[in-house]
MILO-21185 format. One line per 2 residues: their letters; for each residue x, y, z of C-alpha. Coordinates in nm, 3 decimals. Example, Ala and Ser with C-alpha at 12.3 -4.5 7.8 and 13.67 -1.06 7.14 Angstrom:
BEGIN
as = 1.230:-0.450:0.780 | 1.367:-0.106:0.714;
//
This chain:
BEGIN
xx = -12.011:-7.412:-2.211 | -12.218:-7.728:-2.172;
xx = -12.575:-7.748:-2.301 | -12.843:-7.606:-2.071;
xx = -13.012:-7.943:-2.018 | -12.704:-8.072:-1.834;
xx = -12.705:-7.783:-1.587 | -12.913:-7.925:-1.302;
xx = -12.732:-8.259:-1.265 | -12.396:-8.081:-1.277;
xx = -12.494:-7.830:-1.011 | -12.621:-8.106:-0.782;
xx = -12.298:-8.297:-0.830 | -12.071:-8.004:-0.748;
xx = -12.271:-7.824:-0.482 | -12.141:-8.076:-0.229;
xx = -11.826:-7.860:-0.246 | -11.810:-7.523:-0.064;
xx = -11.883:-7.301:-0.362 | -11.917:-6.927:-0.295;
xx = -12.244:-6.741:-0.350 | -12.270:-6.547:-0.677;
xx = -12.174:-6.183:-0.686 | -12.467:-5.941:-0.704;
xx = -12.508:-5.566:-0.747 | -12.541:-5.540:-0.370;
xx = -12.181:-5.662:-0.335 | -12.047:-5.351:-0.509;
xx = -12.047:-4.985:-0.419 | -12.283:-4.767:-0.620;
xx = -12.108:-4.573:-0.894 | -12.112:-4.194:-0.909;
xx = -12.116:-4.178:-1.290 | -12.029:-3.806:-1.331;
xx = -11.736:-3.847:-1.090 | -11.623:-4.163:-1.271;
xx = -11.622:-3.966:-1.598 | -11.368:-3.725:-1.448;
xx = -11.172:-4.018:-1.309 | -11.161:-4.173:-1.655;
xx = -10.955:-3.879:-1.780 | -10.738:-3.858:-1.468;
xx = -10.660:-4.232:-1.486 | -10.500:-4.183:-1.828;
xx = -10.346:-3.840:-1.760 | -9.971:-3.826:-1.682;
xx = -10.031:-3.498:-1.496 | -10.031:-3.692:-1.168;
xx = -9.672:-3.811:-1.205 | -9.386:-3.593:-1.092;
xx = -9.223:-3.578:-1.433 | -9.556:-3.575:-1.621;
xx = -9.466:-3.892:-1.810 | -9.657:-4.172:-1.634;
xx = -10.026:-4.229:-1.564 | -10.223:-4.489:-1.371;
xx = -10.287:-4.655:-1.707 | -9.915:-4.703:-1.769;
xx = -9.912:-4.995:-1.525 | -10.284:-5.077:-1.534;
xx = -10.382:-5.060:-1.897 | -10.710:-5.201:-2.031;
xx = -10.523:-5.348:-2.327 | -10.313:-5.551:-2.082;
xx = -10.588:-5.683:-1.860 | -10.567:-5.382:-1.622;
xx = -10.206:-5.473:-1.544 | -9.892:-5.416:-1.753;
xx = -9.814:-5.759:-1.893 | -9.468:-5.781:-1.734;
xx = -9.326:-5.918:-1.413 | -9.176:-5.593:-1.286;
xx = -9.250:-5.282:-1.484 | -9.085:-4.947:-1.545;
xx = -9.259:-4.638:-1.417 | -9.151:-4.278:-1.456;
xx = -8.859:-4.215:-1.689 | -8.972:-4.460:-1.955;
xx = -9.192:-4.475:-2.263 | -9.417:-4.742:-2.413;
xx = -9.631:-5.017:-2.263 | -9.564:-5.366:-2.132;
xx = -9.244:-5.540:-2.236 | -9.186:-5.273:-2.502;
xx = -9.146:-5.001:-2.238 | -8.794:-4.852:-2.239;
xx = -8.606:-4.591:-2.032 | -8.597:-4.252:-2.203;
xx = -8.509:-3.888:-2.141 | -8.303:-3.691:-1.895;
xx = -8.465:-3.873:-1.603 | -8.451:-4.222:-1.751;
xx = -8.564:-4.505:-1.524 | -8.274:-4.683:-1.355;
xx = -8.465:-4.940:-1.147 | -8.763:-5.164:-1.191;
xx = -9.079:-5.122:-0.987 | -9.014:-5.379:-0.710;
xx = -9.353:-5.553:-0.722 | -9.582:-5.684:-0.993;
xx = -9.866:-5.454:-1.098 | -10.187:-5.636:-0.994;
xx = -10.503:-5.631:-1.199 | -10.776:-5.389:-1.089;
xx = -11.072:-5.624:-1.115 | -11.357:-5.588:-0.864;
xx = -11.186:-5.335:-0.640 | -11.527:-5.173:-0.594;
xx = -11.651:-5.472:-0.394 | -11.779:-5.373:-0.051;
xx = -11.606:-5.659:0.130 | -11.254:-5.545:0.040;
xx = -11.071:-5.437:0.354 | -10.703:-5.478:0.261;
xx = -10.502:-5.354:-0.038 | -10.145:-5.384:-0.174;
xx = -9.947:-5.708:-0.185 | -9.835:-5.655:0.174;
xx = -10.163:-5.511:0.305 | -10.008:-5.184:0.410;
xx = -10.344:-5.017:0.349 | -10.628:-5.169:0.547;
xx = -10.946:-5.092:0.731 | -10.892:-5.096:1.107;
xx = -11.098:-5.394:1.230 | -11.155:-5.218:1.564;
xx = -11.266:-4.894:1.396 | -11.425:-4.966:1.056;
xx = -11.430:-4.596:0.967 | -11.051:-4.573:1.006;
xx = -10.807:-4.668:0.730 | -10.456:-4.762:0.839;
xx = -10.198:-4.649:0.586 | -9.824:-4.580:0.547;
xx = -9.910:-4.212:0.599 | -10.110:-4.275:0.913;
xx = -10.485:-4.223:0.950 | -10.639:-4.023:0.667;
xx = -10.950:-3.914:0.853 | -10.904:-3.548:0.762;
xx = -10.980:-3.638:0.399 | -11.325:-3.710:0.258;
xx = -11.234:-4.041:0.096 | -11.520:-4.251:-0.036;
xx = -11.356:-4.591:-0.005 | -11.040:-4.783:0.075;
xx = -10.975:-4.788:-0.301 | -10.973:-4.407:-0.305;
xx = -10.715:-4.416:-0.027 | -10.505:-4.659:-0.230;
xx = -10.501:-4.419:-0.526 | -10.303:-4.172:-0.314;
xx = -9.992:-4.388:-0.284 | -9.851:-4.476:-0.629;
xx = -9.804:-4.102:-0.690 | -9.561:-4.102:-0.395;
xx = -9.354:-4.401:-0.512 | -9.015:-4.300:-0.652;
xx = -8.994:-4.574:-0.917 | -9.362:-4.554:-1.009;
xx = -9.474:-4.194:-1.041 | -9.300:-3.934:-0.823;
xx = -8.947:-3.957:-0.964 | -8.617:-3.896:-0.788;
xx = -8.506:-3.602:-0.579 | -8.408:-3.304:-0.792;
xx = -8.624:-3.405:-1.088 | -8.943:-3.221:-0.989;
xx = -9.118:-3.057:-0.689 | -9.327:-3.366:-0.614;
xx = -9.017:-3.587:-0.590 | -8.847:-3.328:-0.369;
xx = -9.147:-3.320:-0.136 | -9.154:-3.700:-0.115;
xx = -8.781:-3.710:-0.042 | -8.824:-3.454:0.236;
xx = -9.124:-3.650:0.371 | -9.356:-3.359:0.300;
xx = -9.669:-3.546:0.203 | -9.950:-3.369:0.389;
xx = -10.013:-2.995:0.422 | -10.019:-2.705:0.181;
xx = -9.661:-2.766:0.064 | -9.686:-3.145:0.057;
xx = -9.670:-3.375:-0.242 | -10.045:-3.434:-0.251;
xx = -10.119:-3.061:-0.247 | -9.868:-3.001:-0.528;
xx = -10.043:-3.257:-0.746 | -10.389:-3.123:-0.662;
xx = -10.275:-2.773:-0.759 | -10.156:-2.905:-1.094;
xx = -10.497:-3.051:-1.168 | -10.676:-2.741:-1.039;
xx = -10.472:-2.525:-1.276 | -10.616:-2.706:-1.579;
xx = -10.945:-2.530:-1.667 | -11.123:-2.840:-1.795;
xx = -11.061:-3.030:-1.470 | -11.154:-2.735:-1.249;
xx = -11.476:-2.688:-1.445 | -11.560:-3.059:-1.433;
xx = -11.517:-3.076:-1.056 | -11.716:-2.753:-1.014;
xx = -12.003:-2.899:-1.216 | -11.987:-3.223:-1.018;
xx = -11.987:-3.067:-0.670 | -12.214:-2.776:-0.764;
xx = -11.989:-2.501:-0.637 | -11.661:-2.332:-0.727;
xx = -11.355:-2.415:-0.519 | -11.005:-2.552:-0.560;
xx = -10.969:-2.917:-0.656 | -10.851:-3.127:-0.363;
xx = -10.646:-3.445:-0.366 | -10.923:-3.648:-0.204;
xx = -11.160:-3.546:-0.485 | -10.902:-3.663:-0.738;
xx = -10.865:-3.994:-0.554 | -11.241:-4.044:-0.531;
xx = -11.279:-3.975:-0.903 | -11.013:-4.225:-1.008;
xx = -11.153:-4.485:-0.768 | -11.503:-4.435:-0.912;
xx = -11.368:-4.494:-1.263 | -11.181:-4.810:-1.157;
xx = -11.492:-4.944:-0.986 | -11.702:-4.887:-1.297;
xx = -11.451:-4.987:-1.565 | -11.302:-5.296:-1.404;
xx = -11.598:-5.477:-1.254 | -11.586:-5.842:-1.361;
xx = -11.874:-6.071:-1.265 | -12.003:-6.201:-1.597;
xx = -11.767:-6.492:-1.651 | -11.873:-6.849:-1.729;
xx = -11.813:-6.931:-1.363 | -12.043:-6.648:-1.258;
xx = -12.310:-6.776:-1.494 | -12.269:-7.119:-1.340;
xx = -12.306:-6.985:-0.985 | -12.625:-6.809:-1.092;
xx = -12.751:-7.138:-1.238 | -12.773:-6.986:-1.584;
xx = -12.536:-7.225:-1.760 | -12.328:-7.535:-1.704;
xx = -11.955:-7.589:-1.723 | -11.784:-7.799:-1.986;
xx = -11.686:-8.141:-1.846 | -11.319:-8.037:-1.828;
xx = -11.394:-7.708:-1.653 | -11.628:-7.888:-1.415;
xx = -11.355:-8.134:-1.320 | -11.114:-7.844:-1.271;
xx = -11.367:-7.674:-1.048 | -11.402:-7.990:-0.838;
xx = -11.025:-7.995:-0.792 | -11.017:-7.623:-0.706;
xx = -11.287:-7.648:-0.440 | -11.200:-8.000:-0.336;
xx = -10.883:-8.206:-0.332 | -10.664:-7.930:-0.475;
xx = -10.737:-7.722:-0.162 | -10.715:-7.398:-0.364;
xx = -11.027:-7.263:-0.194 | -10.865:-7.274:0.148;
xx = -10.721:-6.933:0.051 | -10.910:-6.843:-0.267;
xx = -11.246:-6.838:-0.092 | -11.560:-6.627:-0.083;
xx = -11.734:-6.448:-0.371 | -11.410:-6.273:-0.476;
xx = -11.203:-6.594:-0.446 | -10.970:-6.438:-0.190;
xx = -10.958:-6.461:0.187 | -10.779:-6.122:0.187;
xx = -10.523:-6.280:0.414 | -10.148:-6.330:0.386;
xx = -9.964:-6.653:0.312 | -9.597:-6.738:0.258;
xx = -9.598:-6.941:-0.061 | -9.225:-6.952:-0.131;
xx = -9.231:-6.709:-0.421 | -8.885:-6.674:-0.581;
xx = -8.714:-6.341:-0.499 | -8.691:-6.166:-0.836;
xx = -8.592:-5.806:-0.901 | -8.474:-5.525:-0.673;
xx = -8.681:-5.613:-0.367 | -8.808:-5.360:-0.115;
xx = -8.536:-5.348:0.151 | -8.161:-5.414:0.168;
xx = -8.043:-5.693:0.396 | -7.725:-5.701:0.601;
xx = -7.568:-5.927:0.338 | -7.614:-5.661:0.070;
xx = -7.890:-5.843:-0.112 | -8.227:-5.682:-0.148;
xx = -8.533:-5.870:-0.035 | -8.907:-5.836:-0.010;
xx = -9.043:-5.968:0.319 | -9.403:-5.880:0.235;
xx = -9.645:-5.859:0.527 | -9.357:-5.874:0.774;
xx = -9.246:-5.531:0.658 | -9.584:-5.394:0.771;
xx = -9.642:-5.579:1.098 | -9.270:-5.600:1.189;
xx = -9.345:-5.952:1.309 | -9.099:-6.209:1.170;
xx = -9.381:-6.464:1.162 | -9.528:-6.262:0.874;
xx = -9.208:-6.251:0.669 | -9.248:-6.345:0.301;
xx = -9.628:-6.362:0.330 | -9.832:-6.183:0.064;
xx = -10.200:-6.110:0.013 | -10.414:-6.373:-0.159;
xx = -10.512:-6.223:-0.497 | -10.867:-6.224:-0.629;
xx = -10.907:-6.441:-0.937 | -11.154:-6.292:-1.186;
xx = -10.966:-6.250:-1.516 | -10.660:-6.418:-1.366;
xx = -10.558:-6.566:-1.700 | -10.533:-6.214:-1.846;
xx = -10.315:-6.070:-1.570 | -9.993:-6.271:-1.580;
xx = -9.709:-6.295:-1.503 | -9.809:-6.423:-1.160;
xx = -9.677:-6.377:-0.808 | -9.594:-6.062:-0.612;
xx = -9.279:-6.022:-0.821 | -9.419:-6.182:-1.135;
xx = -9.170:-6.467:-1.106 | -9.391:-6.700:-1.313;
xx = -9.494:-6.645:-1.674 | -9.614:-7.006:-1.708;
xx = -9.941:-7.057:-1.519 | -9.887:-7.433:-1.504;
xx = -9.548:-7.386:-1.342 | -9.707:-7.141:-1.099;
xx = -9.973:-7.395:-0.999 | -9.717:-7.673:-0.956;
xx = -9.515:-7.442:-0.733 | -9.821:-7.370:-0.519;
xx = -9.881:-7.741:-0.459 | -9.538:-7.773:-0.295;
xx = -9.375:-7.430:-0.251 | -9.061:-7.563:-0.084;
xx = -8.982:-7.803:-0.368 | -9.103:-7.547:-0.620;
xx = -8.864:-7.280:-0.489 | -8.569:-7.518:-0.508;
xx = -8.656:-7.612:-0.867 | -8.751:-7.266:-0.992;
xx = -8.644:-7.191:-1.349 | -8.620:-6.814:-1.418;
xx = -8.907:-6.708:-1.645 | -8.991:-6.350:-1.551;
xx = -9.098:-6.112:-1.829 | -8.885:-5.801:-1.788;
xx = -8.848:-5.487:-2.002 | -8.491:-5.417:-2.107;
xx = -8.303:-5.210:-1.849 | -7.927:-5.171:-1.879;
xx = -7.905:-5.033:-1.526 | -8.066:-5.343:-1.371;
xx = -7.832:-5.524:-1.135 | -7.895:-5.896:-1.150;
xx = -8.269:-5.950:-1.165 | -8.212:-6.306:-1.043;
xx = -7.915:-6.238:-0.815 | -8.110:-6.308:-0.497;
xx = -8.163:-6.666:-0.611 | -7.791:-6.722:-0.544;
xx = -7.818:-6.601:-0.184 | -7.840:-6.928:0.007;
xx = -7.935:-6.760:0.336 | -8.222:-6.564:0.180;
xx = -8.351:-6.866:-0.009 | -8.344:-7.066:0.314;
xx = -8.553:-6.796:0.485 | -8.810:-6.795:0.204;
xx = -8.823:-7.175:0.205 | -8.862:-7.195:0.583;
xx = -9.148:-6.944:0.576 | -9.324:-7.150:0.309;
xx = -9.272:-7.469:0.509 | -9.436:-7.308:0.814;
xx = -9.724:-7.186:0.603 | -9.785:-7.530:0.455;
xx = -9.737:-7.726:0.777 | -10.105:-7.734:0.867;
xx = -10.229:-7.814:0.517 | -10.285:-8.153:0.361;
xx = -10.014:-8.277:0.127 | -10.135:-8.268:-0.232;
xx = -10.013:-8.435:-0.547 | -10.164:-8.348:-0.884;
xx = -10.084:-8.504:-1.221 | -10.011:-8.292:-1.526;
xx = -10.357:-8.365:-1.664 | -10.511:-8.244:-1.336;
xx = -10.306:-7.923:-1.355 | -10.449:-7.879:-1.706;
xx = -10.801:-7.920:-1.566 | -10.733:-7.649:-1.309;
xx = -10.617:-7.418:-1.587 | -10.936:-7.492:-1.779;
xx = -11.136:-7.391:-1.473 | -10.933:-7.071:-1.427;
xx = -11.020:-6.982:-1.787 | -11.389:-6.984:-1.688;
xx = -11.314:-6.693:-1.454 | -11.257:-6.466:-1.754;
xx = -11.517:-6.193:-1.804 | -11.468:-6.129:-2.174;
xx = -11.706:-5.833:-2.184 | -11.517:-5.660:-1.902;
xx = -11.184:-5.727:-2.074 | -11.319:-5.565:-2.390;
xx = -11.365:-5.246:-2.189 | -11.644:-5.002:-2.122;
xx = -11.525:-4.642:-2.158 | -11.201:-4.739:-2.327;
xx = -10.894:-4.520:-2.378 | -10.968:-4.148:-2.426;
xx = -10.836:-3.981:-2.739 | -10.697:-3.691:-2.535;
xx = -10.675:-3.574:-2.174 | -10.720:-3.216:-2.043;
xx = -10.349:-3.169:-1.969 | -10.265:-3.224:-2.336;
xx = -10.002:-3.481:-2.235 | -9.956:-3.807:-2.425;
xx = -10.208:-4.083:-2.355 | -10.071:-4.436:-2.313;
x = -10.210:-4.662:-2.586;
//
């Protein structure tokens, strides 16, 4: 970073731009440390997957920036981490997880009201105490936050954690749409945890009374750990916002582009650098997609699949940007492994989609059927392109040189919180289930 004596002139020069206020402790939920300690073990424990082979950490590992380092990962039925993960066993994975695993940074921020790439979990703006979810309102649970509600859903995803019908009781319950109730998937998982003495004792000590472990307690514990472990607000950019240090000249120029002519801050706004809204940015359709179209190709229509409004098709949530350089590949399907190519695409998504060169990072999977096949579907590509054109219609046209793209990258590097990346609690040596811990 630049010497301290240059700080004041630099701040005066840049503050003409709409910079966000610095993050403070008041912006984050208070951490229940004893509950987070339980969540630390649960986060790394495969006991919450149907086949007992996948944990939260499999796709959100501290060693991989709280993501998994690949475009589209492999969940249950595989072994290893990142691009070294491979299908194994009697229930070997046969399909990729259809969306990129996002980083977990700053999910304990109070202002967060929408989660998942398509926003299928959100706080009802008309009733702030109500969380809208794919399983309907969850008011009967004692969930501490929207993040705790989010924890409940990967365990139900076939490719991620539950497994396929016939492989285990959780997968069977999910297939039969038995999610709630005493015989539902969530209750089955809670009973597994409750049957492990160390977990039952830990929850008893935490709540101060003996009773069965409930799924909402499990979700609250994991959320508390995520909030504590993956808070990132000590980057060079954060120090700059707090007027504690100056940027290097190159980073300062990149910041001016980001908040100025580059128009990045029109979406990446506010203290978290996200408007928490949805935008169609012409991301290339890579991987299996979420739904099958009439033409036989799979596709991922993003927010449109939640609202059922075609206007929202191919729009995805604006990601937050702390530690963004540590969480590639980028895009909802991880279509870009080159950050410079990703930024060029964002400047002109229509042209970028037409010129896209496949660069996804994908674990080997013999069963995969054409990871890039959708790129050959002219009708689908036209839909994605048209959605991007509509999204960009009201925005100023931008042209950036290669050296200006490099300046933007230099600024994005200042969003890295190196202390947070190094970890706080780290990876536990063992977990109470005795199952293998992902390292």
